[in-house]
C-alpha positions as CSV (number, residue, x, y, z in Angstrom):
1,M,-0.1,0.1,0.1
2,N,2.8,2.5,0.8
3,A,4.6,1.5,-2.4
4,K,1.4,2.4,-4.5
5,I,1.1,5.7,-2.5
6,L,4.5,6.4,-3.0
7,I,4.3,5.8,-6.9
8,L,1.2,7.9,-7.1
9,L,3.2,10.9,-5.5
10,L,6.0,10.7,-7.6
11,S,3.8,10.4,-10.4
12,L,1.9,13.7,-9.8
13,S,5.3,15.2,-8.6
14,S,6.7,14.8,-12.3
15,L,3.4,15.6,-14.0
16,L,3.3,18.9,-12.3
17,S,6.7,19.8,-13.0
18,F,6.2,19.0,-16.8
19,A,3.2,21.1,-16.8
20,Q,5.0,24.2,-15.7
21,E,5.0,27.4,-18.0
22,K,8.2,28.6,-18.9
23,F,7.2,32.2,-19.6
24,K,4.0,33.5,-20.1
25,Y,2.8,37.4,-20.6
26,R,-0.5,38.9,-21.1
27,E,-1.2,42.7,-21.1
28,E,-3.9,44.9,-22.2
29,I,-3.6,48.8,-22.8
30,Q,-6.3,51.3,-23.6
31,S,-4.9,54.6,-25.7
32,T,-6.6,56.5,-28.3
33,D,-7.4,55.2,-32.0
34,E,-4.5,57.1,-33.4
35,K,-2.0,55.8,-30.8
36,V,-3.2,52.4,-31.6
37,Q,-2.9,52.5,-35.2
38,K,0.8,53.6,-34.7
39,V,1.3,50.5,-32.8
40,E,-0.2,48.5,-35.5
41,A,2.6,49.7,-37.6
42,L,5.0,48.6,-34.8
43,V,3.4,45.2,-34.9
44,Q,3.5,44.8,-38.7
45,K,7.1,45.7,-38.6
46,E,8.0,43.2,-35.8
47,F,5.7,40.3,-36.7
48,G,4.5,40.9,-40.3
49,V,1.1,40.9,-41.8
50,P,-1.8,40.0,-39.8
51,S,-3.6,36.8,-40.1
52,S,-6.9,38.7,-39.8
53,P,-7.4,42.6,-39.5
54,G,-6.2,43.7,-36.3
55,I,-5.1,40.1,-34.9
56,W,-1.6,38.7,-35.5
57,T,-1.1,35.0,-34.4
58,S,2.3,32.9,-34.3
59,T,2.7,29.9,-36.5
60,N,6.1,29.1,-34.7
61,S,6.1,25.9,-32.7
62,D,8.5,27.3,-29.9
63,Y,6.3,30.2,-28.8
64,G,2.6,31.2,-28.8
65,L,1.7,34.8,-29.7
66,M,-1.7,36.5,-29.9
67,I,-1.8,40.2,-30.7
68,R,-5.2,42.2,-30.9
69,T,-5.7,45.6,-31.7
70,K,-9.5,47.2,-31.8
71,G,-10.4,50.6,-31.4
72,N,-8.3,51.9,-28.8
73,T,-7.3,48.6,-27.0
74,F,-4.0,46.7,-27.8
75,T,-4.1,43.3,-26.0
76,I,-0.8,41.2,-26.5
77,S,-0.5,37.4,-25.0
78,A,2.7,35.6,-25.4
79,W,3.9,32.4,-23.9
80,Q,7.3,30.0,-24.4
81,I,6.3,26.4,-25.2
82,S,10.1,25.0,-26.0
83,D,13.6,25.8,-24.7
84,K,14.7,26.5,-28.2
85,T,13.3,30.4,-28.4
86,D,13.6,32.9,-25.9
87,I,10.4,34.9,-26.6
88,K,10.5,36.8,-22.8
89,A,13.6,39.2,-24.4
90,K,11.9,39.9,-27.8
91,I,8.4,40.2,-25.9
92,E,10.2,42.8,-23.4
93,N,11.9,44.7,-26.3
94,F,8.8,45.0,-28.3
95,M,6.7,46.0,-25.4
96,S,9.0,48.7,-24.4
97,K,8.7,50.1,-27.9
98,V,4.8,50.2,-27.7
99,K,4.8,51.8,-24.5
100,S,7.3,54.5,-25.9
101,E,4.7,54.9,-28.7
102,L,1.7,55.3,-26.6
103,G,3.5,57.5,-24.1
104,F,3.8,55.2,-21.0
105,N,7.7,55.9,-20.3
């Protein structure tokens, strides 16, 4: 009985450590329509053309990325999936440009 409990605990422990996220980022910023349109230009320069009007998504298997601009709102979600790519530095650099454009610095 003790051996079964030990195996169960070890299994749960390894499952939980496997499920931990490496990097996760989410932010929503409200500004003026004009400033958000300027941010759209930054997004296009950094990540290319949108997959839908005002929506950018990642096709990279190493990280997930979703950016949305609508009216006066800019929303970004990013998360790292594998150890191959460090999306954290790229997002931090990009967000400093966005906040500068929006006048948050």
